[in-house]
C-alpha atoms as one frame of an Amber mdcrd trajectory, in Angstrom:
protein
 169.874 127.146  50.215 171.669 129.438  52.752 172.284 133.124  52.604 176.196
 132.648  51.660 175.464 130.248  48.818 172.845 132.461  47.181 175.471 135.253
  47.422 177.982 133.147  45.279 175.230 132.041  42.975 174.120 135.546  42.326
 177.706 136.790  42.015 178.608 133.826  39.461 175.650 134.483  37.311 176.598
 138.315  37.437 180.009 137.547  36.589 178.769 135.229  33.481 176.301 138.008
  32.353 179.042 140.503  32.243 182.067 138.340  31.251 180.621 136.450  28.543
 180.157 139.275  25.784 183.655 140.377  26.231 185.052 136.467  25.978 182.925
 135.953  22.844 184.295 139.395  21.291 187.970 138.136  21.959 187.069 134.866
  20.464 185.661 136.378  17.529 188.524 138.515  16.909 191.017 135.627  17.216
 189.198 133.483  14.536 187.498 135.796  12.260 189.583 136.906   9.100 188.770
 140.626   8.650 189.338 142.578   5.294 192.594 144.389   5.053 190.756 147.660
   5.929 189.607 146.275   9.171 193.067 145.243  10.200 194.765 148.589   8.946
 196.997 150.651  11.397 195.319 153.740  11.873 198.613 155.326  13.392 199.718
 156.044  10.042 196.471 157.621   8.672 196.865 160.719   6.800 193.590 162.546
   5.212 193.484 162.432   1.610 193.786 165.946  -0.261 190.938 167.299  -2.416
 193.097 166.609  -5.304 193.504 162.985  -4.199 189.825 162.653  -3.638 189.147
 164.362  -7.286 191.435 161.824  -8.675 189.736 159.020  -6.780 186.369 160.468
  -8.287 188.103 160.417 -11.664 188.933 156.982 -11.504 185.322 156.058 -10.588
 184.063 157.872 -13.701 182.031 160.709 -11.434 181.405 163.797 -13.519 181.871
 166.745 -10.792 179.666 168.995 -12.874 176.653 166.451 -12.521 176.723 164.889
  -9.218 172.859 164.052  -9.049 172.363 160.515  -8.043 176.166 159.990  -8.274
 177.441 157.292  -5.703 181.208 157.776  -4.685 182.976 154.735  -2.990 184.782
 156.331  -0.276 188.475 155.546   0.030 190.908 155.235   2.793 191.950 158.591
   3.909 188.914 160.338   2.802 186.894 162.689   5.103 183.615 164.604   4.786
 185.228 167.885   4.988 187.433 167.018   2.055 184.766 165.471  -0.242 182.589
 168.367   0.827 185.237 170.765  -0.859 185.579 168.810  -3.827 182.011 168.508
  -4.349 180.616 171.478  -2.989 178.165 169.661  -0.812 177.950 170.484   2.702
 179.275 168.163   5.448 175.695 167.955   7.061 174.226 166.811   3.678 176.645
 164.182   2.714 176.578 162.984   6.483 172.891 162.906   6.246 172.630 161.144
   2.820 175.021 158.433   4.188
């Protein structure tokens, strides 16, 4: 194998190593049916207010007076800071617990 041929082989292999994950990712995106939340348009995203989060918690039968061991299913628009405002649990603790 001559010097130029080796260079082409190495270049081809490196290109394959670099480009294959990108091609697989693109192929996956085109063929995978993702949940609606994954496809949502985040350009129109607006954070929920503490009142909205409190209402969401009510719908999930969460007693704000006794949160010990309670699990809240986060909703589109919820932020840790707003959940913290409603529950009086620090953002750091919410992040750590989750």
